[in-house]
C-alpha positions in Angstrom: 24.3 -70.0 12.0 25.6 -72.3 14.8 25.8 -70.7 18.2 23.0 -68.2 17.2 19.7 -69.9 17.7 17.9 -66.6 18.2 18.6 -65.7 14.6 16.7 -68.8 13.4 13.8 -67.7 15.5 13.9 -64.2 14.0 14.0 -65.7 10.5 11.1 -68.0 11.3 9.0 -65.1 12.7 9.7 -63.0 9.7 8.6 -65.8 7.3 5.4 -66.3 9.3 4.7 -62.6 9.1 5.3 -62.5 5.4 2.9 -65.5 4.9 0.2 -63.8 6.9 0.6 -60.6 4.9 0.4 -62.4 1.6 -2.4 -64.8 2.4 -5.5 -62.7 2.3 -7.7 -65.7 1.4 -6.7 -67.5 4.6 -7.7 -64.6 6.9 -4.3 -62.9 6.5 -3.7 -59.2 6.2 -3.8 -58.6 2.4 -2.3 -55.5 0.8 -1.7 -52.2 2.7 -3.9 -49.3 1.6 -2.5 -46.0 0.2 -4.0 -42.5 0.7 -4.9 -40.3 -2.2 -2.0 -38.4 -3.7 -3.1 -34.9 -2.8 -1.2 -32.3 -0.8 -2.7 -31.2 2.5 -1.4 -27.8 3.6 -2.0 -26.9 7.3 -3.0 -23.3 7.9 -4.5 -21.2 10.7 -6.8 -19.6 8.1 -8.3 -23.0 7.1 -8.8 -24.0 10.8 -10.4 -20.7 11.6 -12.6 -20.8 8.5 -14.0 -24.2 9.6 -14.8 -23.0 13.1 -16.4 -19.8 11.8 -18.6 -21.6 9.3 -19.7 -24.1 11.9 -20.8 -21.3 14.3 -22.4 -19.2 11.6 -24.3 -22.1 10.2 -25.9 -22.9 13.6 -26.6 -19.2 14.3 -28.4 -18.9 10.9 -30.3 -22.2 11.2 -33.2 -20.4 12.8 -36.5 -22.3 13.1 -35.4 -25.1 10.8 -32.6 -26.2 13.3 -30.9 -27.8 10.3 -27.7 -26.9 8.6 -25.7 -28.1 5.6 -21.9 -27.8 6.0 -19.2 -28.7 3.5 -15.8 -29.4 5.0 -12.6 -29.6 3.0 -9.6 -31.9 3.7 -7.4 -28.8 4.3 -9.9 -27.4 6.9 -10.2 -30.6 8.9 -6.5 -31.4 8.7 -5.6 -27.9 9.9 -8.3 -28.0 12.6 -7.0 -31.3 13.9 -3.4 -30.3 13.9 -3.7 -26.8 15.2 -6.7 -27.0 17.6 -7.4 -30.6 18.7 -4.0 -32.3 18.8 -2.2 -29.4 20.3 -4.4 -29.5 23.4 -4.7 -33.3 24.0 -2.4 -36.3 24.2 -3.7 -38.5 21.4 -2.2 -41.7 20.0 -1.8 -40.1 16.6 0.1 -36.9 15.9 0.4 -34.9 12.7 -2.8 -36.3 11.3 -3.8 -35.8 7.6 -7.3 -36.4 6.5 -8.4 -37.1 2.9 -12.0 -37.3 1.7 -12.7 -39.6 -1.2 -15.9 -41.1 -2.6 -14.8 -44.5 -1.4 -14.0 -43.4 2.2 -12.0 -41.2 4.6 -8.3 -41.8 4.8 -6.6 -40.8 8.0 -2.8 -40.9 8.3 -0.6 -39.9 11.1 2.4 -40.9 13.3 1.7 -43.4 16.1 2.6 -41.8 19.4 2.1 -44.3 22.2 4.6 -44.2 25.1 4.8 -48.0 25.4 6.0 -48.3 21.8 9.5 -47.0 21.2 9.0 -46.7 17.4 6.8 -44.0 15.9 5.6 -45.6 12.7 3.1 -44.0 10.3 -0.4 -45.3 10.6 -3.1 -45.2 8.0 -6.8 -46.0 8.4 -9.5 -46.1 5.7 -13.0 -45.5 7.1 -16.4 -46.1 5.6 -18.7 -43.3 7.0 -22.4 -43.0 6.7 -25.5 -41.7 8.5 -27.9 -44.2 10.1 -30.9 -43.3 12.3 -29.5 -39.8 12.9 -26.1 -41.1 14.0 -22.7 -40.9 12.4 -21.4 -44.4 11.7 -17.7 -45.1 11.1 -16.4 -48.5 10.1 -12.6 -49.0 9.6 -12.2 -51.1 6.4 -8.5 -51.1 6.0 -5.4 -50.0 7.8 -1.6 -50.0 7.7 1.2 -49.6 10.2 4.2 -48.4 8.2 4.0 -50.4 5.0 2.4 -53.4 6.6 -1.4 -53.9 6.6 -3.2 -54.0 9.9 -4.6 -57.3 11.1 -8.4 -57.6 11.1 -8.4 -58.0 14.9 -6.8 -54.6 15.2 -9.4 -53.0 12.9 -12.1 -54.6 15.1 -10.6 -53.1 18.2 -10.4 -49.7 16.5 -14.1 -50.1 15.4 -15.2 -50.7 19.0 -13.3 -47.7 20.2 -14.8 -45.4 17.5 -18.3 -46.7 18.3 -17.8 -45.8 22.0 -16.4 -42.4 21.2 -19.1 -41.5 18.7 -21.9 -42.6 21.0 -21.2 -39.5 23.0 -19.7 -37.2 20.4 -22.8 -35.9 18.8 -25.5 -35.9 21.4 -26.7 -32.4 20.5 -27.3 -33.0 16.8 -28.5 -35.7 14.5 -26.7 -36.5 11.2 -29.4 -36.4 8.5 -27.1 -37.1 5.5 -23.4 -37.4 4.7 -21.8 -37.2 1.2 -18.2 -37.8 0.5 -16.6 -36.3 -2.6 -13.0 -35.9 -3.8 -11.6 -33.5 -1.1 -15.0 -32.7 0.5 -17.4 -34.0 3.1 -20.9 -32.6 3.1 -23.0 -33.0 6.2 -26.7 -32.2 6.8 -27.2 -31.9 10.6 -30.2 -31.0 12.8 -30.5 -30.2 16.5 -31.8 -32.9 18.7 
């Protein structure tokens, strides 16, 4: 490759990236996660059903001020796509959400103006209730077929903590249970 020194640099950078991806023991990136293999249809009916059940549950809470709500993957995916994403400019479009006993999987297309490519992004989140608060810890992630670096997961974790600090000021999370395809929450008014 005489006369093309930039090609050697590209080859070198590609080799370094491959070494980082493969060397999990040395703080590398490890293997990319994969979401559950379940279809997630998006429908107005599912999004409306979630909103109606949320409102009805709080109206019927009465003196207990406590509700239990089971949310399906289809309901949350539909709600995010048809209600939330349509009204805001968020960094992920066309999100899909899977509930699994080992975590919540969120997949979507990265939509950041500064990045010309629009790769798929996948996050695996560990979620739990602690002292009345919802806690979310990203455990794995991928951009396209490449695993996310740990530093990027840490940045996402900090952003989620900041968002969640204000997101549920009106209610406390008493318990949270993940099942295959469902998330069950027990909430109480603060």
